[in-house]
C-alpha positions as CSV (number, residue, x, y, z in Angstrom):
1,X,0.1,-0.1,-0.1
2,X,2.9,2.2,0.4
3,X,3.2,2.8,-3.4
4,X,-0.4,4.4,-3.5
5,X,-0.3,6.2,-0.2
6,X,0.0,9.7,-2.4
7,X,-3.5,8.6,-3.9
8,X,-5.4,8.1,-0.7
9,X,-8.2,10.9,-2.4
10,X,-9.1,8.0,-5.1
11,X,-12.3,6.7,-4.7
12,X,-12.8,4.0,-2.4
13,X,-13.5,1.3,-5.1
14,X,-10.3,2.2,-6.7
15,X,-8.5,1.6,-3.8
16,X,-10.0,-1.6,-3.4
17,X,-8.9,-3.0,-6.8
18,X,-5.3,-1.6,-5.8
19,X,-5.2,-3.3,-2.7
20,X,-6.3,-6.6,-4.1
21,X,-3.6,-6.3,-6.8
22,X,-0.6,-5.7,-4.3
23,X,-2.1,-8.5,-2.0
24,X,-1.6,-10.9,-5.1
25,X,1.7,-9.2,-5.9
26,X,3.0,-9.8,-2.3
27,X,2.8,-13.8,-3.1
28,X,4.5,-13.6,-6.5
29,X,8.2,-15.1,-6.4
30,X,10.8,-12.7,-7.1
31,X,12.3,-13.5,-10.4
32,X,9.7,-15.8,-11.3
33,X,7.3,-14.7,-14.2
34,X,3.9,-15.0,-13.4
35,X,3.2,-17.3,-15.9
36,X,5.4,-20.0,-14.4
37,X,2.1,-21.3,-12.5
38,X,1.7,-25.1,-12.6
39,X,-0.9,-26.2,-15.1
40,X,-3.7,-28.5,-13.6
41,X,-2.3,-31.7,-15.4
42,X,1.5,-30.8,-14.3
43,X,1.9,-34.5,-12.8
44,X,0.9,-35.9,-16.2
45,X,4.4,-35.9,-17.1
46,X,5.6,-38.1,-14.2
47,X,3.9,-40.9,-16.0
48,X,5.2,-40.3,-19.5
49,X,8.1,-42.7,-19.0
50,X,9.5,-45.8,-17.7
51,X,12.0,-46.1,-14.8
52,X,13.5,-48.7,-12.8
53,X,13.0,-47.8,-9.4
54,X,15.3,-47.9,-6.6
55,X,18.6,-49.6,-6.4
56,X,19.8,-52.8,-4.3
57,X,21.6,-50.3,-2.1
58,X,18.9,-47.6,-1.6
59,X,16.2,-50.7,-1.3
60,X,18.3,-52.3,1.1
61,X,17.9,-49.3,3.8
62,X,14.5,-50.7,4.6
63,X,15.3,-54.6,3.8
64,X,13.4,-54.4,0.5
65,X,14.2,-55.7,-2.8
66,X,15.4,-53.5,-5.8
67,X,12.7,-52.3,-8.1
68,X,10.0,-49.9,-8.3
69,X,7.7,-51.6,-5.6
70,X,10.6,-50.8,-3.1
71,X,10.5,-47.2,-4.1
72,X,6.5,-47.2,-3.6
73,X,6.9,-48.9,-0.3
74,X,9.3,-46.1,1.0
75,X,7.1,-43.6,-0.2
76,X,4.4,-45.1,1.7
77,X,6.4,-45.3,4.6
78,X,7.4,-41.4,4.3
79,X,3.7,-40.2,3.7
80,X,2.8,-39.3,6.6
81,X,5.7,-37.1,7.2
82,X,6.1,-35.8,3.8
83,X,2.4,-35.0,3.0
84,X,2.2,-33.1,6.7
85,X,3.9,-30.3,4.2
86,X,1.5,-30.7,1.2
87,X,0.6,-27.3,1.1
88,X,4.1,-25.8,1.0
89,X,4.9,-28.4,-1.5
90,X,1.8,-27.3,-3.8
91,X,2.3,-23.6,-3.3
92,X,5.9,-23.6,-4.6
93,X,5.0,-26.0,-7.4
94,X,2.5,-23.5,-8.6
95,X,4.8,-20.7,-8.3
96,X,7.4,-22.3,-10.3
97,X,5.8,-24.8,-12.5
98,X,7.0,-27.9,-11.0
99,X,4.8,-30.9,-10.0
100,X,4.6,-30.7,-6.3
101,X,4.6,-34.4,-6.0
102,X,8.0,-34.4,-7.4
103,X,9.2,-32.0,-4.8
104,X,7.6,-34.3,-2.3
105,X,9.4,-37.3,-3.5
106,X,12.7,-35.4,-3.6
107,X,12.2,-34.9,0.4
108,X,11.2,-38.4,0.7
109,X,14.5,-39.5,-1.0
110,X,16.7,-36.8,0.7
111,X,15.7,-37.0,4.3
112,X,12.7,-39.4,4.3
113,X,10.5,-36.5,4.8
114,X,12.7,-34.9,7.6
115,X,13.2,-38.0,10.0
116,X,17.1,-37.7,9.3
117,X,17.4,-34.0,10.2
118,X,18.7,-32.7,13.4
119,X,17.1,-30.2,15.4
120,X,18.9,-27.4,14.0
121,X,17.6,-28.9,10.2
122,X,20.7,-30.1,9.1
123,X,21.4,-33.6,8.2
124,X,21.9,-36.3,11.2
125,X,24.7,-37.9,8.9
126,X,28.3,-36.7,9.8
127,X,30.3,-34.7,7.2
128,X,26.8,-33.7,5.5
129,X,26.2,-30.0,5.4
130,X,22.6,-30.6,3.7
131,X,20.0,-28.5,5.3
132,X,16.4,-28.9,5.4
133,X,13.9,-31.7,3.9
134,X,15.1,-31.3,0.1
135,X,18.9,-30.9,1.4
136,X,20.2,-27.6,0.2
137,X,23.8,-27.4,0.4
138,X,25.0,-24.9,3.2
139,X,28.6,-25.1,1.8
140,X,27.2,-23.3,-1.3
141,X,23.9,-21.8,-0.2
142,X,22.8,-19.8,2.5
143,X,19.7,-21.9,3.7
144,X,16.5,-20.0,3.7
145,X,13.6,-20.4,6.1
146,X,12.9,-23.3,8.6
147,X,13.8,-27.1,7.3
148,X,10.2,-27.7,6.0
149,X,9.3,-24.1,5.1
150,X,7.9,-22.5,1.8
151,X,11.3,-20.6,1.8
152,X,13.4,-23.8,2.0
153,X,11.2,-25.7,-0.6
154,X,11.6,-23.0,-2.8
155,X,14.8,-22.4,-2.5
156,X,15.7,-25.9,-3.4
157,X,13.1,-26.2,-6.3
158,X,14.9,-23.1,-7.9
159,X,18.1,-25.1,-8.1
160,X,16.1,-27.7,-9.9
161,X,14.2,-25.2,-12.3
162,X,17.7,-23.9,-13.2
163,X,19.2,-27.3,-13.8
164,X,15.8,-28.0,-15.9
165,X,16.3,-24.8,-17.9
166,X,20.0,-25.5,-18.5
167,X,19.5,-29.1,-19.6
168,X,16.7,-28.3,-21.8
169,X,19.0,-25.9,-23.9
170,X,21.7,-28.4,-24.1
171,X,19.4,-31.4,-25.2
172,X,16.8,-29.7,-27.2
173,X,15.5,-33.1,-28.7
174,X,14.6,-34.4,-25.2
175,X,10.9,-34.2,-24.3
176,X,9.6,-32.2,-21.5
177,X,9.4,-35.3,-19.2
178,X,12.9,-36.3,-19.9
179,X,14.5,-33.0,-19.4
180,X,12.4,-32.8,-16.1
181,X,13.8,-36.1,-15.2
182,X,17.1,-35.1,-15.9
183,X,17.2,-32.2,-13.8
184,X,16.2,-34.4,-10.9
185,X,19.6,-36.4,-11.6
186,X,21.3,-33.0,-12.0
187,X,19.8,-31.9,-8.5
188,X,22.2,-34.7,-7.2
189,X,25.2,-35.1,-9.3
190,X,25.0,-31.7,-11.3
191,X,23.9,-30.9,-14.7
192,X,27.4,-31.3,-16.5
193,X,27.3,-35.0,-15.4
194,X,24.0,-35.8,-17.0
195,X,24.7,-36.7,-20.7
196,X,22.5,-39.1,-21.6
197,X,18.8,-40.7,-21.1
198,X,20.1,-44.1,-21.0
199,X,22.7,-43.6,-18.3
200,X,20.9,-40.5,-16.8
201,X,21.9,-41.7,-13.2
202,X,25.5,-43.1,-13.8
203,X,27.0,-40.7,-11.5
204,X,24.2,-40.2,-8.8
205,X,24.0,-41.5,-5.4
206,X,23.4,-45.3,-5.3
207,X,23.0,-45.0,-9.5
208,X,19.2,-44.4,-9.1
209,X,18.5,-41.1,-7.8
210,X,16.2,-40.0,-10.5
211,X,14.8,-43.4,-11.1
212,X,14.0,-43.8,-7.7
213,X,12.7,-40.2,-7.1
214,X,10.4,-40.7,-10.1
215,X,8.4,-43.4,-8.8
216,X,8.1,-41.9,-5.4
217,X,6.6,-38.9,-7.4
218,X,4.3,-40.8,-8.9
219,X,3.1,-42.2,-5.8
220,X,2.6,-38.7,-4.4
221,X,0.7,-37.5,-7.2
222,X,-1.7,-40.2,-6.8
223,X,-2.0,-39.3,-3.1
224,X,-2.2,-35.5,-3.8
225,X,-5.1,-35.9,-6.2
226,X,-3.6,-36.7,-9.6
227,X,-6.3,-38.1,-12.0
228,X,-7.3,-41.4,-11.3
229,X,-6.7,-42.6,-15.3
230,X,-2.9,-41.2,-15.0
231,X,-2.5,-42.4,-11.3
232,X,-3.2,-46.1,-12.7
233,X,0.3,-46.1,-14.4
234,X,1.8,-46.2,-11.1
235,X,1.3,-50.2,-10.6
236,X,4.9,-52.0,-10.6
237,X,3.6,-54.3,-13.4
238,X,3.5,-51.2,-15.9
239,X,7.4,-50.5,-15.0
240,X,10.7,-52.1,-15.7
241,X,12.2,-53.3,-12.9
242,X,15.9,-53.0,-12.0
243,X,18.3,-52.3,-9.5
244,X,21.7,-49.9,-7.1
245,X,21.8,-46.0,-2.1
246,X,22.9,-45.5,0.9
247,X,22.3,-41.9,1.9
248,X,21.2,-39.7,-0.7
249,X,23.7,-37.2,0.0
250,X,22.5,-34.4,-2.5
251,X,25.9,-32.7,-4.0
252,X,23.7,-30.8,-6.7
253,X,25.4,-27.6,-5.9
254,X,28.9,-28.7,-5.8
255,X,29.5,-29.6,-9.4
256,X,28.4,-26.9,-12.2
């Protein structure tokens, strides 16, 4: 309202319109185009390609076997912690044009929805300077907000978006869904190490980072209200199985 303070003599109806506009602008993300809002079918891109799911080492953490079913089960275990922050994921997803379910899945993979965080918001694993549910590397970024806050999720999502846009330029023949999945791999190992679709996870932790997260994202998309027809594609029988993680230990900010 400060911008319009000098116009206090304007008619109430005009002032009311201005107030509404300012209120909307206050919720905009600096540097993000207004047109970046997520489309209603944003989750559909999560179901446009097949994935192998969790590797053997990732699945072993929950005493499971490698594959899609393991990723689904781990997402189920994390669901109550992850979806406690559903509103935050959805808000950031709308702002940046990223599927909220994908952000939720990254939180599941990185910290099991916050279970692997100390009281100060940093990782419980020694030597890891990752902060928050989505593990922003504090060595290279100043952490924003609380460990599960909108500010934190948005900071992490902006890293993902930056890598998505970079990969889209360098791999113009890849589909939108393929580029987004590649950005997930880059979030862990850096965009310069994501060079092909078939070996996307070659340098990621456990060599399954994007494959595992992609399946978890499909699970959360279904739980967060994705179209039922799309959600049916989640069934393990529809997807190739495969397998290799221990701790996620995202290093997305360390490699250009």
